[in-house]
C-alpha positions, 0 to 999 in steps of 0.5 A: 817129129817135127820141130815145134813137137820138139820144143813143145816137149822141151817146154813141159820138161823144162817145167816139170824141172822147174816144178820139182826144184821149186818143190824141194826148195821153196814156200813152207816146206821148202824152208822146213827143208833147206833147215835140214838139207845136208850137202849130199840131199841136196847133190842127190836133189839136183841129180833127179833134176838134172836126170828128168831131161833125160827121161824119155817119157815124164810119168810117175813110174820113170820118175820113181824108177830114176829116184830109186837108181840115183838113191841106191848109188847115194846110198853106197858113196855116201854115209847115209842112213837106212832110215835118212835115205828112205826118208829123201827117197819118199820125199822126192817122189812125193814131188811127182804130185806137184811135178804132175800137175805143172805138166798138166797145166803146160801140156 
Protein backbone atom coordinates (compact mmCIF):
# COMPACT_ATOMS: atom_id res chain seq x y z
CA UNK A 1 0.00 0.00 0.00
CA UNK A 2 1.52 3.31 -0.95
CA UNK A 3 1.83 6.25 1.41
CA UNK A 4 -1.10 8.25 -0.01
CA UNK A 5 -3.51 5.33 0.45
CA UNK A 6 -2.35 4.87 4.06
CA UNK A 7 -2.88 8.57 4.75
CA UNK A 8 -6.32 8.48 3.12
CA UNK A 9 -7.25 5.39 5.17
CA UNK A 10 -6.08 7.05 8.38
CA UNK A 11 -8.14 10.13 7.51
CA UNK A 12 -11.26 8.04 6.99
CA UNK A 13 -10.76 6.27 10.33
CA UNK A 14 -10.27 9.60 12.09
CA UNK A 15 -13.46 10.93 10.48
CA UNK A 16 -15.36 7.88 11.72
CA UNK A 17 -13.98 8.29 15.24
CA UNK A 18 -14.88 11.97 15.25
CA UNK A 19 -18.38 11.13 14.03
CA UNK A 20 -18.84 8.58 16.82
CA UNK A 21 -17.60 11.04 19.44
CA UNK A 22 -19.92 13.71 18.10
CA UNK A 23 -22.85 11.31 18.11
CA UNK A 24 -22.22 10.27 21.71
CA UNK A 25 -21.73 13.69 23.27
CA UNK A 26 -23.06 16.58 21.19
CA UNK A 27 -26.34 17.97 19.93
CA UNK A 28 -29.74 17.19 21.40
CA UNK A 29 -28.97 13.50 21.83
CA UNK A 30 -25.62 14.33 23.44
CA UNK A 31 -27.23 16.73 25.89
CA UNK A 32 -29.60 13.99 26.99
CA UNK A 33 -26.70 11.51 27.13
CA UNK A 34 -24.49 13.83 29.18
CA UNK A 35 -27.24 14.10 31.80
CA UNK A 36 -27.37 10.31 32.13
CA UNK A 37 -23.69 9.46 31.74
CA UNK A 38 -22.11 7.52 34.53
CA UNK A 39 -18.36 7.06 34.68
CA UNK A 40 -18.44 3.52 33.30
CA UNK A 41 -20.52 4.48 30.27
CA UNK A 42 -18.07 7.20 29.34
CA UNK A 43 -15.15 4.78 29.78
CA UNK A 44 -16.85 2.21 27.57
CA UNK A 45 -17.63 4.75 24.85
CA UNK A 46 -14.05 5.99 25.03
CA UNK A 47 -12.78 2.46 24.59
CA UNK A 48 -15.05 1.99 21.56
CA UNK A 49 -13.59 5.16 20.04
CA UNK A 50 -10.05 3.97 20.77
CA UNK A 51 -10.62 0.46 19.38
CA UNK A 52 -12.10 1.87 16.17
CA UNK A 53 -8.53 2.75 15.18
CA UNK A 54 -7.62 -0.94 15.28
CA UNK A 55 -10.42 -2.19 13.02
CA UNK A 56 -8.92 -3.60 9.84
CA UNK A 57 -12.06 -2.76 7.88
CA UNK A 58 -14.56 -0.14 9.01
CA UNK A 59 -17.98 -1.69 8.44
CA UNK A 60 -21.15 -2.28 10.46
CA UNK A 61 -20.42 -5.94 11.23
CA UNK A 62 -16.92 -5.24 12.56
CA UNK A 63 -18.15 -2.22 14.52
CA UNK A 64 -20.98 -4.16 16.17
CA UNK A 65 -18.73 -7.14 16.95
CA UNK A 66 -16.26 -4.78 18.62
CA UNK A 67 -19.07 -3.17 20.66
CA UNK A 68 -20.29 -6.62 21.75
CA UNK A 69 -16.77 -7.64 22.81
CA UNK A 70 -16.21 -4.49 24.83
CA UNK A 71 -19.65 -4.61 26.45
CA UNK A 72 -19.07 -8.19 27.68
CA UNK A 73 -15.98 -7.02 29.56
CA UNK A 74 -17.79 -4.04 31.06
CA UNK A 75 -20.75 -6.18 32.08
CA UNK A 76 -18.36 -8.39 34.06
CA UNK A 77 -16.08 -5.67 35.46
CA UNK A 78 -18.56 -2.95 36.39
CA UNK A 79 -21.69 -3.20 38.46
CA UNK A 80 -24.07 -2.86 35.55
CA UNK A 81 -27.56 -4.23 35.26
CA UNK A 82 -28.47 -6.23 32.18
CA UNK A 83 -31.03 -3.57 31.24
CA UNK A 84 -28.45 -0.77 31.48
CA UNK A 85 -25.96 -2.70 29.38
CA UNK A 86 -28.58 -3.55 26.76
CA UNK A 87 -29.56 0.13 26.52
CA UNK A 88 -25.96 1.28 26.19
CA UNK A 89 -25.09 -1.39 23.58
CA UNK A 90 -28.09 -0.33 21.52
CA UNK A 91 -27.13 3.33 21.82
CA UNK A 92 -23.53 2.70 20.78
CA UNK A 93 -24.54 0.42 17.90
CA UNK A 94 -27.01 3.06 16.69
CA UNK A 95 -24.05 5.39 16.23
CA UNK A 96 -23.15 3.35 13.15
CA UNK A 97 -25.70 5.18 10.99
CA UNK A 98 -24.02 8.49 11.84
CA UNK A 99 -20.53 7.03 11.42
CA UNK A 100 -21.35 5.47 8.04
CA UNK A 101 -22.62 8.82 6.72
CA UNK A 102 -19.30 10.40 7.67
CA UNK A 103 -17.38 7.55 6.05
CA UNK A 104 -19.29 8.02 2.80
CA UNK A 105 -18.66 11.75 2.92
CA UNK A 106 -14.90 11.26 3.32
CA UNK A 107 -14.33 8.40 0.91
